[in-house]
All heavy atoms as a GROMACS GRO file, in nm:
protein
  587
    1MET      N    1   1.985  -6.583  -0.949
    1MET     CA    2   2.002  -6.703  -0.870
    1MET      C    3   2.144  -6.716  -0.815
    1MET      O    4   2.170  -6.754  -0.701
    1MET     CB    5   1.965  -6.826  -0.954
    1MET     CG    6   1.972  -6.956  -0.886
    1MET     SD    7   1.837  -6.962  -0.768
    1MET     CE    8   1.852  -7.129  -0.717
    2ARG      N    9   2.243  -6.683  -0.901
    2ARG     CA   10   2.383  -6.693  -0.860
    2ARG      C   11   2.417  -6.600  -0.746
    2ARG      O   12   2.494  -6.630  -0.658
    2ARG     CB   13   2.477  -6.663  -0.977
    2ARG     CG   14   2.479  -6.772  -1.081
    2ARG     CD   15   2.573  -6.740  -1.188
    2ARG     NE   16   2.565  -6.837  -1.294
    2ARG     CZ   17   2.626  -6.823  -1.410
    2ARG    NH1   18   2.707  -6.722  -1.430
    2ARG    NH2   19   2.614  -6.918  -1.502
    3ARG      N   20   2.357  -6.480  -0.747
    3ARG     CA   21   2.381  -6.381  -0.643
    3ARG      C   22   2.334  -6.433  -0.509
    3ARG      O   23   2.402  -6.419  -0.407
    3ARG     CB   24   2.314  -6.246  -0.677
    3ARG     CG   25   2.352  -6.138  -0.579
    3ARG     CD   26   2.283  -6.008  -0.605
    3ARG     NE   27   2.311  -5.967  -0.741
    3ARG     CZ   28   2.241  -5.870  -0.805
    3ARG    NH1   29   2.145  -5.810  -0.744
    3ARG    NH2   30   2.273  -5.837  -0.926
    4SER      N   31   2.219  -6.492  -0.505
    4SER     CA   32   2.164  -6.542  -0.377
    4SER      C   33   2.250  -6.659  -0.330
    4SER      O   34   2.264  -6.677  -0.205
    4SER     CB   35   2.022  -6.578  -0.390
    4SER     OG   36   2.000  -6.684  -0.484
    5LEU      N   37   2.297  -6.742  -0.419
    5LEU     CA   38   2.383  -6.856  -0.379
    5LEU      C   39   2.518  -6.802  -0.318
    5LEU      O   40   2.566  -6.857  -0.223
    5LEU     CB   41   2.410  -6.949  -0.494
    5LEU     CG   42   2.292  -7.040  -0.533
    5LEU    CD1   43   2.329  -7.114  -0.656
    5LEU    CD2   44   2.255  -7.128  -0.422
    6ALA      N   45   2.571  -6.701  -0.383
    6ALA     CA   46   2.695  -6.640  -0.331
    6ALA      C   47   2.674  -6.581  -0.192
    6ALA      O   48   2.758  -6.598  -0.105
    6ALA     CB   49   2.746  -6.536  -0.429
    7LEU      N   50   2.564  -6.507  -0.176
    7LEU     CA   51   2.536  -6.451  -0.042
    7LEU      C   52   2.513  -6.559   0.062
    7LEU      O   53   2.557  -6.549   0.178
    7LEU     CB   54   2.417  -6.357  -0.052
    7LEU     CG   55   2.437  -6.228  -0.128
    7LEU    CD1   56   2.308  -6.149  -0.136
    7LEU    CD2   57   2.544  -6.146  -0.061
    8PHE      N   58   2.447  -6.664   0.022
    8PHE     CA   59   2.422  -6.771   0.114
    8PHE      C   60   2.554  -6.846   0.155
    8PHE      O   61   2.576  -6.886   0.267
    8PHE     CB   62   2.324  -6.876   0.049
    8PHE     CG   63   2.292  -6.991   0.140
    8PHE    CD1   64   2.206  -6.962   0.250
    8PHE    CD2   65   2.336  -7.114   0.124
    8PHE    CE1   66   2.168  -7.069   0.336
    8PHE    CE2   67   2.302  -7.219   0.206
    8PHE     CZ   68   2.218  -7.195   0.316
    9ALA      N   69   2.647  -6.849   0.063
    9ALA     CA   70   2.778  -6.914   0.094
    9ALA      C   71   2.862  -6.825   0.183
    9ALA      O   72   2.941  -6.874   0.265
    9ALA     CB   73   2.854  -6.940  -0.039
   10LEU      N   74   2.850  -6.693   0.176
   10LEU     CA   75   2.926  -6.603   0.257
   10LEU      C   76   2.866  -6.581   0.395
   10LEU      O   77   2.937  -6.533   0.487
   10LEU     CB   78   2.941  -6.467   0.189
   10LEU     CG   79   3.028  -6.465   0.063
   10LEU    CD1   80   3.024  -6.329  -0.003
   10LEU    CD2   81   3.170  -6.511   0.093
   11LEU      N   82   2.745  -6.615   0.414
   11LEU     CA   83   2.677  -6.593   0.546
   11LEU      C   84   2.748  -6.663   0.660
   11LEU      O   85   2.769  -6.599   0.764
   11LEU     CB   86   2.528  -6.640   0.532
   11LEU     CG   87   2.444  -6.611   0.661
   11LEU    CD1   88   2.440  -6.467   0.687
   11LEU    CD2   89   2.310  -6.671   0.639
   12PRO      N   90   2.787  -6.791   0.654
   12PRO     CA   91   2.857  -6.852   0.766
   12PRO      C   92   2.988  -6.784   0.802
   12PRO      O   93   3.022  -6.768   0.920
   12PRO     CB   94   2.879  -6.995   0.722
   12PRO     CG   95   2.780  -7.020   0.615
   12PRO     CD   96   2.759  -6.888   0.548
   13ALA      N   97   3.060  -6.740   0.707
   13ALA     CA   98   3.191  -6.674   0.727
   13ALA      C   99   3.164  -6.539   0.801
   13ALA      O  100   3.239  -6.502   0.890
   13ALA     CB  101   3.262  -6.649   0.602
   14ALA      N  102   3.062  -6.470   0.760
   14ALA     CA  103   3.027  -6.340   0.829
   14ALA      C  104   2.987  -6.367   0.971
   14ALA      O  105   3.022  -6.289   1.058
   14ALA     CB  106   2.918  -6.268   0.750
   15LEU      N  107   2.909  -6.469   0.997
   15LEU     CA  108   2.867  -6.499   1.133
   15LEU      C  109   2.986  -6.534   1.223
   15LEU      O  110   2.990  -6.494   1.340
   15LEU     CB  111   2.764  -6.612   1.130
   15LEU     CG  112   2.631  -6.573   1.076
   15LEU    CD1  113   2.538  -6.699   1.071
   15LEU    CD2  114   2.562  -6.465   1.158
   16VAL      N  115   3.080  -6.613   1.168
   16VAL     CA  116   3.195  -6.647   1.248
   16VAL      C  117   3.281  -6.520   1.282
   16VAL      O  118   3.331  -6.507   1.388
   16VAL     CB  119   3.285  -6.751   1.173
   16VAL    CG1  120   3.419  -6.768   1.238
   16VAL    CG2  121   3.209  -6.880   1.163
   17ALA      N  122   3.295  -6.429   1.186
   17ALA     CA  123   3.372  -6.311   1.207
   17ALA      C  124   3.305  -6.222   1.314
   17ALA      O  125   3.372  -6.173   1.403
   17ALA     CB  126   3.387  -6.232   1.076
   18VAL      N  127   3.176  -6.210   1.311
   18VAL     CA  128   3.105  -6.128   1.407
   18VAL      C  129   3.117  -6.192   1.548
   18VAL      O  130   3.132  -6.128   1.651
   18VAL     CB  131   2.958  -6.110   1.363
   18VAL    CG1  132   2.876  -6.050   1.479
   18VAL    CG2  133   2.952  -6.022   1.245
   19ALA      N  134   3.100  -6.325   1.552
   19ALA     CA  135   3.106  -6.398   1.681
   19ALA      C  136   3.246  -6.386   1.741
   19ALA      O  137   3.259  -6.374   1.862
   19ALA     CB  138   3.070  -6.542   1.660
   20GLY      N  139   3.348  -6.389   1.657
   20GLY     CA  140   3.482  -6.372   1.708
   20GLY      C  141   3.511  -6.238   1.768
   20GLY      O  142   3.574  -6.224   1.871
   21CYS      N  143   3.461  -6.134   1.708
   21CYS     CA  144   3.476  -6.003   1.760
   21CYS      C  145   3.398  -5.981   1.888
   21CYS      O  146   3.444  -5.914   1.980
   21CYS     CB  147   3.428  -5.894   1.657
   21CYS     SG  148   3.537  -5.887   1.510
   22ALA      N  149   3.282  -6.038   1.898
   22ALA     CA  150   3.199  -6.020   2.016
   22ALA      C  151   3.257  -6.094   2.136
   22ALA      O  152   3.240  -6.050   2.250
   22ALA     CB  153   3.063  -6.071   1.986
   23SER      N  154   3.326  -6.205   2.115
   23SER     CA  155   3.377  -6.282   2.228
   23SER      C  156   3.514  -6.244   2.272
   23SER      O  157   3.558  -6.288   2.376
   23SER     CB  158   3.377  -6.433   2.189
   23SER     OG  159   3.473  -6.454   2.087
   24SER      N  160   3.583  -6.163   2.199
   24SER     CA  161   3.719  -6.122   2.238
   24SER      C  162   3.714  -6.019   2.350
   24SER      O  163   3.625  -5.932   2.354
   24SER     CB  164   3.799  -6.068   2.120
   24SER     OG  165   3.739  -5.952   2.074
   25ARG      N  166   3.806  -6.030   2.439
   25ARG     CA  167   3.813  -5.939   2.553
   25ARG      C  168   3.902  -5.820   2.515
   25ARG      O  169   3.985  -5.832   2.424
   25ARG     CB  170   3.861  -6.003   2.677
   25ARG     CG  171   3.993  -6.066   2.664
   25ARG     CD  172   4.032  -6.144   2.782
   25ARG     NE  173   4.154  -6.212   2.759
   25ARG     CZ  174   4.216  -6.289   2.836
   25ARG    NH1  175   4.165  -6.314   2.950
   25ARG    NH2  176   4.330  -6.340   2.804
   26PRO      N  177   3.891  -5.705   2.582
   26PRO     CA  178   3.977  -5.592   2.547
   26PRO      C  179   4.123  -5.622   2.577
   26PRO      O  180   4.158  -5.686   2.674
   26PRO     CB  181   3.924  -5.480   2.641
   26PRO     CG  182   3.844  -5.545   2.745
   26PRO     CD  183   3.797  -5.676   2.692
   27VAL      N  184   4.205  -5.571   2.492
   27VAL     CA  185   4.348  -5.592   2.505
   27VAL      C  186   4.408  -5.482   2.598
   27VAL      O  187   4.376  -5.363   2.585
   27VAL     CB  188   4.414  -5.580   2.366
   27VAL    CG1  189   4.566  -5.595   2.379
   27VAL    CG2  190   4.358  -5.687   2.275
   28PRO      N  191   4.489  -5.524   2.694
   28PRO     CA  192   4.553  -5.420   2.779
   28PRO      C  193   4.640  -5.326   2.696
   28PRO      O  194   4.702  -5.366   2.600
   28PRO     CB  195   4.638  -5.505   2.874
   28PRO     CG  196   4.594  -5.640   2.862
   28PRO     CD  197   4.528  -5.657   2.729
   29ARG      N  198   4.645  -5.205   2.744
   29ARG     CA  199   4.729  -5.106   2.666
   29ARG      C  200   4.874  -5.118   2.716
   29ARG      O  201   4.902  -5.094   2.832
   29ARG     CB  202   4.676  -4.966   2.696
   29ARG     CG  203   4.531  -4.950   2.639
   29ARG     CD  204   4.472  -4.820   2.678
   29ARG     NE  205   4.456  -4.820   2.824
   29ARG     CZ  206   4.404  -4.725   2.893
   29ARG    NH1  207   4.368  -4.612   2.836
   29ARG    NH2  208   4.390  -4.733   3.024
   30VAL      N  209   4.962  -5.155   2.623
   30VAL     CA  210   5.101  -5.184   2.655
   30VAL      C  211   5.187  -5.123   2.547
   30VAL      O  212   5.161  -5.130   2.427
   30VAL     CB  213   5.127  -5.332   2.663
   30VAL    CG1  214   5.271  -5.358   2.686
   30VAL    CG2  215   5.042  -5.395   2.769
   31THR      N  216   5.302  -5.065   2.589
   31THR     CA  217   5.401  -5.017   2.498
   31THR      C  218   5.533  -5.093   2.532
   31THR      O  219   5.575  -5.096   2.649
   31THR     CB  220   5.426  -4.867   2.515
   31THR    OG1  221   5.307  -4.801   2.497
   31THR    CG2  222   5.532  -4.816   2.417
   32TRP      N  223   5.593  -5.151   2.430
   32TRP     CA  224   5.717  -5.224   2.449
   32TRP      C  225   5.828  -5.129   2.437
   32TRP      O  226   5.850  -5.060   2.335
   32TRP     CB  227   5.726  -5.336   2.346
   32TRP     CG  228   5.851  -5.421   2.363
   32TRP    CD1  229   5.882  -5.498   2.470
   32TRP    CD2  230   5.953  -5.439   2.270
   32TRP    NE1  231   6.001  -5.560   2.450
   32TRP    CE2  232   6.048  -5.528   2.324
   32TRP    CE3  233   5.979  -5.390   2.141
   32TRP    CZ2  234   6.163  -5.568   2.262
   32TRP    CZ3  235   6.091  -5.433   2.080
   32TRP    CH2  236   6.178  -5.520   2.135
   33LEU      N  237   5.915  -5.118   2.544
   33LEU     CA  238   6.027  -5.022   2.539
   33LEU      C  239   6.158  -5.088   2.496
   33LEU      O  240   6.259  -5.017   2.477
   33LEU     CB  241   6.044  -4.961   2.679
   33LEU     CG  242   5.922  -4.881   2.733
   33LEU    CD1  243   5.952  -4.833   2.873
   33LEU    CD2  244   5.889  -4.770   2.640
   34GLY      N  245   6.161  -5.219   2.487
   34GLY     CA  246   6.277  -5.291   2.447
   34GLY      C  247   6.343  -5.364   2.566
   34GLY      O  248   6.326  -5.326   2.678
   35ASP      N  249   6.416  -5.469   2.538
   35ASP     CA  250   6.492  -5.549   2.637
   35ASP      C  251   6.398  -5.602   2.744
   35ASP      O  252   6.434  -5.612   2.857
   35ASP     CB  253   6.602  -5.468   2.700
   35ASP     CG  254   6.707  -5.555   2.765
   35ASP    OD1  255   6.717  -5.674   2.725
   35ASP    OD2  256   6.769  -5.511   2.862
   36GLY      N  257   6.274  -5.639   2.709
   36GLY     CA  258   6.181  -5.698   2.800
   36GLY      C  259   6.108  -5.602   2.894
   36GLY      O  260   6.044  -5.642   2.983
   37VAL      N  261   6.122  -5.474   2.871
   37VAL     CA  262   6.063  -5.369   2.953
   37VAL      C  263   5.938  -5.319   2.882
   37VAL      O  264   5.940  -5.291   2.766
   37VAL     CB  265   6.161  -5.257   2.978
   37VAL    CG1  266   6.096  -5.146   3.061
   37VAL    CG2  267   6.284  -5.307   3.051
   38PHE      N  268   5.830  -5.308   2.962
   38PHE     CA  269   5.699  -5.260   2.910
   38PHE      C  270   5.656  -5.135   2.987
   38PHE      O  271   5.698  -5.116   3.099
   38PHE     CB  272   5.595  -5.369   2.916
   38PHE     CG  273   5.630  -5.491   2.846
   38PHE    CD1  274   5.692  -5.600   2.909
   38PHE    CD2  275   5.602  -5.505   2.710
   38PHE    CE1  276   5.724  -5.716   2.842
   38PHE    CE2  277   5.635  -5.621   2.640
   38PHE     CZ  278   5.695  -5.725   2.704
   39LYS      N  279   5.568  -5.060   2.927
   39LYS     CA  280   5.509  -4.949   2.990
   39LYS      C  281   5.360  -4.948   2.966
   39LYS      O  282   5.314  -4.976   2.858
   39LYS     CB  283   5.569  -4.816   2.930
   39LYS     CG  284   5.508  -4.686   2.985
   39LYS     CD  285   5.577  -4.565   2.928
   39LYS     CE  286   5.551  -4.549   2.784
   39LYS     NZ  287   5.601  -4.426   2.727
   40SER      N  288   5.282  -4.926   3.072
   40SER     CA  289   5.135  -4.920   3.061
   40SER      C  290   5.082  -4.796   3.130
   40SER      O  291   5.149  -4.748   3.224
   40SER     CB  292   5.073  -5.046   3.130
   40SER     OG  293   5.098  -5.158   3.052
   41PRO      N  294   4.967  -4.746   3.092
   41PRO     CA  295   4.916  -4.626   3.151
   41PRO      C  296   4.869  -4.645   3.299
   41PRO      O  297   4.861  -4.550   3.371
   41PRO     CB  298   4.798  -4.584   3.065
   41PRO     CG  299   4.769  -4.701   2.981
   41PRO     CD  300   4.886  -4.788   2.979
   42THR      N  301   4.835  -4.768   3.336
   42THR     CA  302   4.792  -4.793   3.475
   42THR      C  303   4.849  -4.926   3.523
   42THR      O  304   4.885  -5.012   3.441
   42THR     CB  305   4.639  -4.800   3.490
   42THR    OG1  306   4.588  -4.915   3.421
   42THR    CG2  307   4.570  -4.677   3.438
   43ALA      N  308   4.856  -4.940   3.656
   43ALA     CA  309   4.903  -5.067   3.712
   43ALA      C  310   4.808  -5.181   3.680
   43ALA      O  311   4.853  -5.296   3.662
   43ALA     CB  312   4.917  -5.050   3.860
   44GLN      N  313   4.680  -5.154   3.667
   44GLN     CA  314   4.579  -5.257   3.630
   44GLN      C  315   4.606  -5.311   3.493
   44GLN      O  316   4.599  -5.432   3.469
   44GLN     CB  317   4.436  -5.204   3.645
   44GLN     CG  318   4.395  -5.174   3.782
   44GLN     CD  319   4.442  -5.038   3.833
   44GLN    OE1  320   4.492  -4.957   3.756
   44GLN    NE2  321   4.425  -5.013   3.962
   45ASP      N  322   4.644  -5.224   3.397
   45ASP     CA  323   4.674  -5.267   3.262
   45ASP      C  324   4.802  -5.354   3.262
   45ASP      O  325   4.809  -5.453   3.192
   45ASP     CB  326   4.695  -5.149   3.171
   45ASP     CG  327   4.565  -5.085   3.131
   45ASP    OD1  328   4.463  -5.154   3.123
   45ASP    OD2  329   4.564  -4.964   3.106
   46ALA      N  330   4.896  -5.315   3.345
   46ALA     CA  331   5.022  -5.394   3.355
   46ALA      C  332   4.997  -5.536   3.408
   46ALA      O  333   5.044  -5.633   3.358
   46ALA     CB  334   5.121  -5.320   3.442
   47GLU      N  335   4.915  -5.543   3.515
   47GLU     CA  336   4.882  -5.673   3.575
   47GLU      C  337   4.806  -5.757   3.475
   47GLU      O  338   4.830  -5.881   3.467
   47GLU     CB  339   4.801  -5.652   3.701
   47GLU     CG  340   4.879  -5.587   3.813
   47GLU     CD  341   4.789  -5.544   3.929
   47GLU    OE1  342   4.669  -5.571   3.928
   47GLU    OE2  343   4.846  -5.484   4.022
   48ALA      N  344   4.710  -5.698   3.402
   48ALA     CA  345   4.635  -5.773   3.304
   48ALA      C  346   4.723  -5.828   3.193
   48ALA      O  347   4.708  -5.939   3.147
   48ALA     CB  348   4.523  -5.686   3.249
   49TYR      N  349   4.824  -5.749   3.149
   49TYR     CA  350   4.910  -5.790   3.041
   49TYR      C  351   4.991  -5.914   3.088
   49TYR      O  352   5.006  -6.011   3.015
   49TYR     CB  353   5.002  -5.677   2.996
   49TYR     CG  354   5.085  -5.718   2.885
   49TYR    CD1  355   5.036  -5.735   2.754
   49TYR    CD2  356   5.224  -5.736   2.901
   49TYR    CE1  357   5.120  -5.774   2.649
   49TYR    CE2  358   5.307  -5.772   2.791
   49TYR     CZ  359   5.255  -5.791   2.673
   49TYR     OH  360   5.334  -5.828   2.565
   50CYS      N  361   5.058  -5.903   3.203
   50CYS     CA  362   5.140  -6.015   3.253
   50CYS      C  363   5.057  -6.138   3.280
   50CYS      O  364   5.102  -6.252   3.260
   50CYS     CB  365   5.219  -5.971   3.374
   50CYS     SG  366   5.357  -5.858   3.334
   51ARG      N  367   4.934  -6.118   3.327
   51ARG     CA  368   4.845  -6.233   3.356
   51ARG      C  369   4.812  -6.310   3.229
   51ARG      O  370   4.791  -6.431   3.234
   51ARG     CB  371   4.719  -6.177   3.421
   51ARG     CG  372   4.629  -6.284   3.479
   51ARG     CD  373   4.510  -6.232   3.558
   51ARG     NE  374   4.466  -6.103   3.509
   51ARG     CZ  375   4.453  -5.994   3.584
   51ARG    NH1  376   4.479  -5.998   3.711
   51ARG    NH2  377   4.411  -5.881   3.536
   52ASN      N  378   4.812  -6.243   3.113
   52ASN     CA  379   4.786  -6.315   2.985
   52ASN      C  380   4.886  -6.426   2.963
   52ASN      O  381   4.855  -6.527   2.901
   52ASN     CB  382   4.794  -6.220   2.869
   52ASN     CG  383   4.672  -6.134   2.856
   52ASN    OD1  384   4.566  -6.166   2.907
   52ASN    ND2  385   4.684  -6.018   2.790
   53PHE      N  386   5.006  -6.414   3.011
   53PHE     CA  387   5.114  -6.507   2.992
   53PHE      C  388   5.136  -6.593   3.115
   53PHE      O  389   5.223  -6.683   3.111
   53PHE     CB  390   5.245  -6.440   2.952
   53PHE     CG  391   5.227  -6.347   2.834
   53PHE    CD1  392   5.229  -6.209   2.857
   53PHE    CD2  393   5.207  -6.395   2.710
   53PHE    CE1  394   5.210  -6.127   2.749
   53PHE    CE2  395   5.188  -6.313   2.603
   53PHE     CZ  396   5.190  -6.173   2.620
   54GLY      N  397   5.073  -6.563   3.222
   54GLY     CA  398   5.094  -6.638   3.350
   54GLY      C  399   5.230  -6.601   3.410
   54GLY      O  400   5.280  -6.677   3.490
   55ALA      N  401   5.278  -6.488   3.373
   55ALA     CA  402   5.413  -6.446   3.425
   55ALA      C  403   5.395  -6.350   3.539
   55ALA      O  404   5.305  -6.266   3.541
   55ALA     CB  405   5.495  -6.377   3.311
   56PRO      N  406   5.484  -6.354   3.643
   56PRO     CA  407   5.474  -6.258   3.750
   56PRO      C  408   5.521  -6.122   3.707
   56PRO      O  409   5.607  -6.106   3.620
   56PRO     CB  410   5.573  -6.318   3.853
   56PRO     CG  411   5.662  -6.406   3.782
   56PRO     CD  412   5.589  -6.458   3.661
   57LEU      N  413   5.456  -6.026   3.764
   57LEU     CA  414   5.483  -5.882   3.730
   57LEU      C  415   5.597  -5.827   3.820
   57LEU      O  416   5.590  -5.851   3.943
   57LEU     CB  417   5.359  -5.799   3.748
   57LEU     CG  418   5.363  -5.653   3.734
   57LEU    CD1  419   5.390  -5.609   3.596
   57LEU    CD2  420   5.237  -5.591   3.782
   58ARG      N  421   5.692  -5.754   3.762
   58ARG     CA  422   5.793  -5.692   3.847
   58ARG      C  423   5.806  -5.546   3.800
   58ARG      O  424   5.846  -5.518   3.689
   58ARG     CB  425   5.928  -5.762   3.831
   58ARG     CG  426   6.035  -5.700   3.915
   58ARG     CD  427   6.160  -5.786   3.918
   58ARG     NE  428   6.212  -5.817   3.789
   58ARG     CZ  429   6.314  -5.750   3.728
   58ARG    NH1  430   6.369  -5.646   3.788
   58ARG    NH2  431   6.359  -5.787   3.609
   59TYR      N  432   5.762  -5.456   3.894
   59TYR     CA  433   5.771  -5.312   3.860
   59TYR      C  434   5.917  -5.270   3.866
   59TYR      O  435   5.992  -5.314   3.955
   59TYR     CB  436   5.693  -5.231   3.961
   59TYR     CG  437   5.542  -5.248   3.952
   59TYR    CD1  438   5.475  -5.318   4.052
   59TYR    CD2  439   5.473  -5.198   3.844
   59TYR    CE1  440   5.336  -5.337   4.042
   59TYR    CE2  441   5.333  -5.216   3.830
   59TYR     CZ  442   5.270  -5.287   3.930
   59TYR     OH  443   5.136  -5.305   3.922
   60LEU      N  444   5.956  -5.185   3.771
   60LEU     CA  445   6.092  -5.133   3.774
   60LEU      C  446   6.111  -5.028   3.874
   60LEU      O  447   6.220  -5.002   3.926
   60LEU     CB  448   6.136  -5.086   3.632
   60LEU     CG  449   6.137  -5.195   3.528
   60LEU    CD1  450   6.179  -5.137   3.396
   60LEU    CD2  451   6.228  -5.308   3.570
   61ASP      N  452   6.001  -4.955   3.908
   61ASP     CA  453   6.004  -4.859   4.017
   61ASP      C  454   5.886  -4.884   4.108
   61ASP      O  455   5.778  -4.825   4.089
   61ASP     CB  456   5.995  -4.718   3.958
   61ASP     CG  457   6.013  -4.608   4.064
   61ASP    OD1  458   6.036  -4.643   4.183
   61ASP    OD2  459   5.999  -4.492   4.027
   62PRO      N  460   5.900  -4.979   4.205
   62PRO     CA  461   5.783  -5.016   4.287
   62PRO      C  462   5.723  -4.903   4.372
   62PRO      O  463   5.607  -4.899   4.391
   62PRO     CB  464   5.840  -5.127   4.380
   62PRO     CG  465   5.974  -5.156   4.334
   62PRO     CD  466   6.018  -5.051   4.236
   63LYS      N  467   5.806  -4.809   4.410
   63LYS     CA  468   5.759  -4.692   4.489
   63LYS      C  469   5.660  -4.609   4.404
   63LYS      O  470   5.558  -4.564   4.452
   63LYS     CB  471   5.870  -4.606   4.545
   63LYS     CG  472   5.951  -4.678   4.646
   63LYS     CD  473   6.067  -4.591   4.693
   63LYS     CE  474   6.150  -4.667   4.795
   63LYS     NZ  475   6.263  -4.588   4.841
   64ALA      N  476   5.695  -4.588   4.279
   64ALA     CA  477   5.605  -4.511   4.189
   64ALA      C  478   5.474  -4.583   4.167
   64ALA      O  479   5.368  -4.522   4.163
   64ALA     CB  480   5.675  -4.482   4.058
   65ALA      N  481   5.482  -4.713   4.150
   65ALA     CA  482   5.360  -4.794   4.125
   65ALA      C  483   5.268  -4.789   4.250
   65ALA      O  484   5.149  -4.786   4.236
   65ALA     CB  485   5.398  -4.937   4.089
   66ALA      N  486   5.330  -4.799   4.368
   66ALA     CA  487   5.245  -4.798   4.492
   66ALA      C  488   5.189  -4.659   4.518
   66ALA      O  489   5.079  -4.647   4.568
   66ALA     CB  490   5.330  -4.845   4.611
   67ARG      N  491   5.267  -4.559   4.486
   67ARG     CA  492   5.222  -4.417   4.513
   67ARG      C  493   5.100  -4.378   4.420
   67ARG      O  494   5.012  -4.315   4.471
   67ARG     CB  495   5.338  -4.328   4.479
   67ARG     CG  496   5.367  -4.225   4.586
   67ARG     CD  497   5.483  -4.133   4.554
   67ARG     NE  498   5.538  -4.134   4.419
   67ARG     CZ  499   5.659  -4.188   4.391
   67ARG    NH1  500   5.733  -4.237   4.483
   67ARG    NH2  501   5.705  -4.183   4.268
   68ALA      N  502   5.105  -4.418   4.298
   68ALA     CA  503   5.003  -4.374   4.205
   68ALA      C  504   4.959  -4.490   4.116
   68ALA      O  505   5.011  -4.505   4.007
   68ALA     CB  506   5.052  -4.256   4.122
   69PRO      N  507   4.858  -4.571   4.162
   69PRO     CA  508   4.820  -4.688   4.078
   69PRO      C  509   4.754  -4.651   3.947
   69PRO      O  510   4.744  -4.735   3.861
   69PRO     CB  511   4.723  -4.766   4.170
   69PRO     CG  512   4.678  -4.664   4.271
   69PRO     CD  513   4.790  -4.564   4.284
   70ASP      N  514   4.711  -4.528   3.937
   70ASP     CA  515   4.642  -4.483   3.814
   70ASP      C  516   4.731  -4.406   3.721
   70ASP      O  517   4.685  -4.344   3.629
   70ASP     CB  518   4.516  -4.399   3.846
   70ASP     CG  519   4.411  -4.486   3.910
   70ASP    OD1  520   4.405  -4.607   3.880
   70ASP    OD2  521   4.330  -4.431   3.986
   71SER      N  522   4.863  -4.411   3.749
   71SER     CA  523   4.956  -4.338   3.664
   71SER      C  524   5.042  -4.439   3.586
   71SER      O  525   5.038  -4.560   3.612
   71SER     CB  526   5.045  -4.247   3.743
   71SER     OG  527   5.130  -4.319   3.827
   72GLU      N  528   5.120  -4.393   3.495
   72GLU     CA  529   5.199  -4.475   3.405
   72GLU      C  530   5.305  -4.554   3.486
   72GLU      O  531   5.369  -4.500   3.577
   72GLU     CB  532   5.267  -4.383   3.305
   72GLU     CG  533   5.339  -4.455   3.198
   72GLU     CD  534   5.383  -4.360   3.089
   72GLU    OE1  535   5.490  -4.296   3.110
   72GLU    OE2  536   5.311  -4.344   2.993
   73VAL      N  537   5.323  -4.682   3.454
   73VAL     CA  538   5.417  -4.769   3.521
   73VAL      C  539   5.508  -4.839   3.421
   73VAL      O  540   5.461  -4.864   3.309
   73VAL     CB  541   5.349  -4.873   3.611
   73VAL    CG1  542   5.276  -4.806   3.729
   73VAL    CG2  543   5.256  -4.959   3.534
   74THR      N  544   5.634  -4.865   3.459
   74THR     CA  545   5.721  -4.946   3.379
   74THR      C  546   5.745  -5.077   3.449
   74THR      O  547   5.752  -5.078   3.573
   74THR     CB  548   5.857  -4.877   3.353
   74THR    OG1  549   5.912  -4.839   3.474
   74THR    CG2  550   5.833  -4.756   3.266
   75TYR      N  551   5.756  -5.187   3.380
   75TYR     CA  552   5.760  -5.318   3.443
   75TYR      C  553   5.815  -5.424   3.350
   75TYR      O  554   5.841  -5.394   3.231
   75TYR     CB  555   5.622  -5.360   3.491
   75TYR     CG  556   5.520  -5.366   3.372
   75TYR    CD1  557   5.494  -5.485   3.311
   75TYR    CD2  558   5.457  -5.251   3.329
   75TYR    CE1  559   5.404  -5.492   3.205
   75TYR    CE2  560   5.364  -5.260   3.226
   75TYR     CZ  561   5.340  -5.376   3.164
   75TYR     OH  562   5.252  -5.381   3.060
   76ARG      N  563   5.839  -5.541   3.407
   76ARG     CA  564   5.878  -5.659   3.327
   76ARG      C  565   5.784  -5.772   3.364
   76ARG      O  566   5.735  -5.779   3.478
   76ARG     CB  567   6.018  -5.702   3.366
   76ARG     CG  568   6.121  -5.598   3.334
   76ARG     CD  569   6.262  -5.651   3.376
   76ARG     NE  570   6.307  -5.741   3.276
   76ARG     CZ  571   6.408  -5.719   3.193
   76ARG    NH1  572   6.467  -5.603   3.198
   76ARG    NH2  573   6.447  -5.806   3.105
   77CYS      N  574   5.762  -5.864   3.274
   77CYS     CA  575   5.685  -5.988   3.297
   77CYS      C  576   5.788  -6.097   3.306
   77CYS      O  577   5.828  -6.152   3.203
   77CYS     CB  578   5.583  -6.012   3.189
   77CYS     SG  579   5.454  -5.887   3.177
   78ASP      N  580   5.833  -6.131   3.428
   78ASP     CA  581   5.938  -6.231   3.440
   78ASP      C  582   5.877  -6.365   3.457
   78ASP      O  583   5.856  -6.437   3.520
   78ASP     CB  584   6.030  -6.194   3.556
   78ASP     CG  585   6.112  -6.068   3.527
   78ASP    OD1  586   6.143  -6.046   3.411
   78ASP    OD2  587   6.138  -5.994   3.627
   0.00000   0.00000   0.00000
């Protein structure tokens, strides 16, 4: 009887944990280089990261970002 009561008590906590994982969105891939500079594998990941904070994105090398949007970019979220 005690075992079934313990399982019944843990059921709501397990459901909340599963629901939290299912509702979370993927995290952009970001590497912090220091002094407010970040690096991401794509420009889309960089935009998504800065959008999380509502901060404007500023590429440190805008020509490289425009030339190859699917390559690694360095940026700041100002």
